[in-house]
Structure formats: C-alpha cells, structure tokens
N, C-alpha and C positions, 0 to 999 in steps of 0.2 A: 363547475369549474374543474378542469383536469388537474390531477396532481403534477407537480414538476417531475420531469424525467431525469434530471440531473441535480445532484447536490454538489455545490462548488464551495472551495474554501479559499480565502485570501492566502497567498503565499507565506506570509508571516504566521498565520495559524498553523499551516502544514509544517513550517520550520519548528514551531513550538511543540507540536505533536511529536515530530521526530526526536527533538531534544529530550522529551519525556521518556523516550525509549532508548536514549543514549546514542542516537544516530544523527547524522548531519548530511551535507552534500559537499561534493567535490567541485572543482572549478568548471566542470562540464554539466553540473546539475544532477549527477547521479547520486543516489542515496548511498551513504557509506556507514560502516560500523566504527567502533572505537579504534580499531586497528588500521582504518583507512581502506579496508577492503569493501568493494561494492557489494550490496545485498541483492538478492534476487527475488523476483515476484514468485508467486505460487505457480506460474507457467515457466519458471526457470530462466527468465530474462533479467538482466540487469535493468534496474528501473530508476528513471529520473523522477525527481520530485513533481515535475509537471505532468506525469502520467500516473501518479499515485492516486488510487480510487479509495483506499482505505487500508487499515491495518487490522487484521483479525486478532482476536484475543487469545490469550494463553501461550501461543507459540510464535507470536510476531509474524504472522503471514502477511507479506505485502501484496495487496490486491491492485492489479492494474486497473486503469480507468476504462475498462471495456467489458462487454457482456461476457465473453469467454472465461476471463479471469474470475469475475463475480460468480458466474455459474459454477465453475470448478470449486470455488470456496464453499458455495452453499451445499454442492454434492458431498464434498468432503465433510462438512458438518453433520449432514443428515446420516452419512454412513457411521459417524462416531456415536450417533444416538441409538443405533440398532445393536 
C-alpha cells in the first residue's frame, strides 16, 4: 500500500493550531496576526487558511500547501544544520 501523498486537517483543527500561535483569519480567510496584519508564507505570499500546509517550528514559518513552499522550507532547515 502506498503512503498518502497529502495530509489534510479539518478547518477547526487549523483554526485551533493558529490560535495556539496567536493568529486568526480575516473575513477573506487570510491568516492574520494579533495586529490584524496578514502573515506571509515562506514564499512571501499572503496566505489563506485553506492554503496552509504547515507551520515550521521556532520562527513560525508558514508553509503553503504546495511542493515549492515545502521544498524551500526543507532547504532552509538543511542549510541551518551545516
């Protein structure tokens, strides 16, 4: 049996995860900080909760739900280990 290619979360679980980081969403579904400012993904894009692939540890890196964003995060983590 092949491993699943995508991990998905219910929207309520994502909202709880954001709340744990002091974040929420605006009326358009974009993730916002305590000041109401939209947060950016590691690719520099404002990110909607529906496009959230994960949050990297330590520096709150918001990873988009696509390969390029995930690959950039992994590359950054590997550079930090060297």
